[in-house]
Every structure is written in structure tokens, then in C-alpha cells.
C-alpha positions, -999 to +999 in steps of 0.1 A: -081+534-424-086+524-460-123+526-471-136+508-503-164+526-518-191+510-540-199+527-574-224+554-572-233+553-609-251+526-628-222+522-652-204+489-649-166+491-652-147+485-683-175+497-708-167+506-744-157+540-754-191+555-750-208+557-717-245+553-715-262+582-695-288+575-670-288+536-672-302+531-707-307+567-718-292+583-748-254+576-753-232+604-739-195+608-737-183+610-702-147+623-697-149+624-657-143+600-630-170+575-626-161+556-593-143+561-561-123+529-557-108+537-523-103+564-499-076+565-472-080+597-451-051+612-433-049+634-402-072+664-404-096+651-431-132+652-428-147+678-451-168+663-479-166+627-467-203+627-460-208+634-498-186+606-511-185+592-536-205+620-555-183+648-545-153+632-561-168+622-595-184+642-623-173+676-636-154+703-617-171+730-598-145+758-598-144+787-575-123+809-598-090+825-593-095+842-559-118+817-540-114+779-536-144+758-544-162+737-518-173+709-539-144+689-527-133+661-504-102+668-482-077+640-480-060+650-448-022+649-442-008+620-462-043+609-472-050+594-506-079+587-529-082+564-560-109+571-586-117+552-619-127+564-653-149+539-671-158+541-708-128+553-728-107+558-698-078+582-703-062+579-737-028+593-746-030+621-772-012+653-781-002+674-751-019+668-717-042+638-713-055+643-677-066+672-657-068+670-618-089+698-602-084+709-566-094+741-550-063+763-551-067+800-554-043+829-559-036+852-530-045+888-541-049+874-577-012+870-581-002+839-601+031+836-582+013+833-549-010+803-551-026+790-519-015+755-527-020+721-510+001+699-533-006+664-541+012+638-561-007+621-589-004+586-602-021+567-630-027+530-637-042+508-664-051+479-641-056+496-608-027+476-593+006+491-606+006+529-604+030+552-622+035+584-602+044+618-617+074+634-600+060+661-576+083+689-562+062+702-532+090+722-516+084+756-532+066+775-560+059+766-589+055+730-574+065+714-606+046+682-614+022+685-585-016+689-585-034+714-563-016+744-576-037+761-603-072+775-596-102+758-611-120+779-637-146+755-653-178+750-635-211+735-647-231+762-666-202+788-671-194+776-706-157+767-699-148+734-713-135+712-684-113+691-708-095+720-723-061+723-705-057+760-717-091+772-703-104+748-676-078+756-648-066+726-627-034+709-633-026+689-665-006+657-669+007+639-699+007+600-698+037+600-720+058+614-690+053+582-672+054+559-702+018+549-705-004+551-737-037+546-717-048+547-681-082+540-662-072+548-626-059+579-610-046+582-575-041+616-556-019+615-526-014+645-502+023+651-498+020+667-463+032+701-474+001+720-462-008+734-428-046+737-430-066+728-400-090+700-396-115+691-412-100+706-443-064+695-441-045+683-470-051+680-508-088+688-515-100+668-546-127+684-568-126+662-600-106+645-627-111+648-664-096+629-694-088+654-722-090+630-752-118+606-742-146+625-761-142+630-799 
């Protein structure tokens, strides 16, 4: 079942590069997803759905290296979600342009043993034509997939959620799929995890644009 979700924020789509906070407050740069465009849950989904769309927008709420965060929505086996970034969207810049945050963690703190629920990521400028990053979900290191690296950034802990080297999460470069700009991001569970309901599949925490704020 495909569910269309109305915007939770007061920001209309396709704003100029600066988002306006709190409907008319002081201008504020917003590098995070602003809207859930659609959600198509797969088998075993359920966790976090009662908190949509808020749970999938805004900054990441990381659990660190040895514990997965719970501020997520579970997609279920084969489920997918599409979010939109208004304002500046996702500009192409040096290095990674987009970070997708799930709730992966490291078994025993070992970087070679992530508890991973891989997801394939696709981006689009118009919300119609999507360009998907190749995702090898068969075995570690799960090249090109999201849901692999722990999320380290969380509100109040001082870690910049737009810094690919510090924030955790999984970075993506628009140049790898031939785009210079995007506004929509689709996350699709690839069916490689075995988690039981209601937390089956890829668990989306947040999406952040690296270069949208000066």
C-alpha cells in the first residue's frame, strides 16, 4: 500500500536557498528532509509509522557505535520511502553531497561487523525520474548501500550532521549518478535483513544535504 503524506512543516515546496524557520521567523538554513512525499511499507514494517512524517524529517538522532537509535521508521522487507528537501535541495559539491542516516551499529564495536539492514538510495530533481546508486547488499562492506555505518550525530552532542567525516551515516556523491542537483531522495529496503516485525527492513532516521548551507 502506497501512502501519500501531506507536509508536516509550513514550508511550501521549491523555496529559494534559504528556508524560513517557524513560518515567518528568522531565516535559517535547513539541510534536512522537509517532507515525506510517499511511504510504501513492506512486510514486517510498523515501528515509527505512528510518528510519520516527523520521525523521518529533521536532523539525525544517533545512537552511537554500539546501539541503534530509535528515532526511526522501519520500511519493512522491500518497503520504500521518498522524502523531499526544500530550500536549496541537494547541490553537488566537492566530495559527498548527501548523508543517509539509518540506525546501524557495530557488533562488539568492531567496524568489520556492522549490524546492517542495507537500503538502496536513489535521487531525483523532479520527483519522477530517479537515479539509483548501485548497492551491493550481499556481504560486507555493502558497497554503495545505506544502513551500514552507525549514526554519531544527534541534537545537542556537537557533532555536525552535515560533516561526512564526523556525522556517521552513509555518504553519497551526486556525481556518481550524473546529477548536479537533486531535491528528492528515495530509500528502498533491499530485503537482505532478517529483523522481525515491527522493525523489519531498513530503518530511516534522517537525510542531510552536505552543501546546502554556506
